[in-house]
C-alpha positions, 0 to 999 in steps of 0.5 A: 569075159572075166571082167572083174578079175580085172581089178586086181590086176591092173593095180598101180606100180611103176611102169616103165617108159617105152616108145618105139618105132616099128623099121621099114625095110629100106627103100620100100614104098609106104601105102600108110603110116600107122601111129599107135597111141597107146599105154602098156597094153600097146607097149609091150610091156614085160615081154619081148618087144617084137612079141608084142601085138604091135610088133605082130601088126607090123608083119603082117602088113608087110613092108610097104606100110609103116607102124609107128608105136608111141605108146608109153605104159601108164600114159592117161588120156591126158599125157596122150592129148599132151604128147600127139600134136608132137608125134603126128607133126613127126610121123604125119600118119594116115591112120591114128589107133588110140588106145588109151582110157584104162589107165584113167579108169582103174584110176577113178578118173572123170569118165567125162574128162577123158571123153573130152581128153579123146575127143581132142585127140580125134579132132587133132588126128582127123585135122591132120587128114588121118583116119582113127581109130578107137581101140576101147577097153573095160574096167571091171564091173566093182567099180559100179554100174554107174562108172563103168556104165559111163566108162564103157559109154565114152567110145561109143559115143565118141565113135558115133559123134565123130564117125570113126570105127570101135572096138569096144574091148581090145582084150577080147577073148584073152584069157584072164586067168591063164594069159597073163603075166606074173605080175596078173596085170599085163598080157602075155606074149600068148595074148598077143597074136589075140590081141592083133586079130581083134585089131586086124578086124577093124583096121583092116578096111581101114588101109589102103591096098598094098601088095605086100599086106599079109592076111 
């Protein structure tokens, strides 16, 4: 996986606020409410929101499941941790997908503090009886082996400590040469089905059976 290219492609810059709640067919029975707490990788930054992996997830699930996308471009684990209690109280999700940490890593923030923030989010979610799926990301090797190893270990350790499933690398299989937008940062619409398949491999076993769920 060409992780080294992530260094320049995940450069800073003004990022767009994007909070979207995906609609349900009126009157449909709801097997699960699924909350996505993420950053620009889940907020469909720079592409049609309906082409993003979260919208594609809603289509794959069918109308019996509700998908709430509370992802914000530029979000850190600190910001997500601060927002989560209100979002949990509003939507009462059955499953929480945590896709945060990339911006912490790109800013060189402490992996230890990132772990504390994500742990709080897991604990808050579990206190509300929600299942949690961790969606991991990696930082490029030019950050140095000590930092990259510590960053990666955060997700592994959290998954172990809280007994939650982990997708180690959200962008596994995405070609970083051909599937990034012109900004060299964000995945294109063509990359979104790959991301969805990565998430689906871990999410599917967590779902309540639904007659409307598509494979």
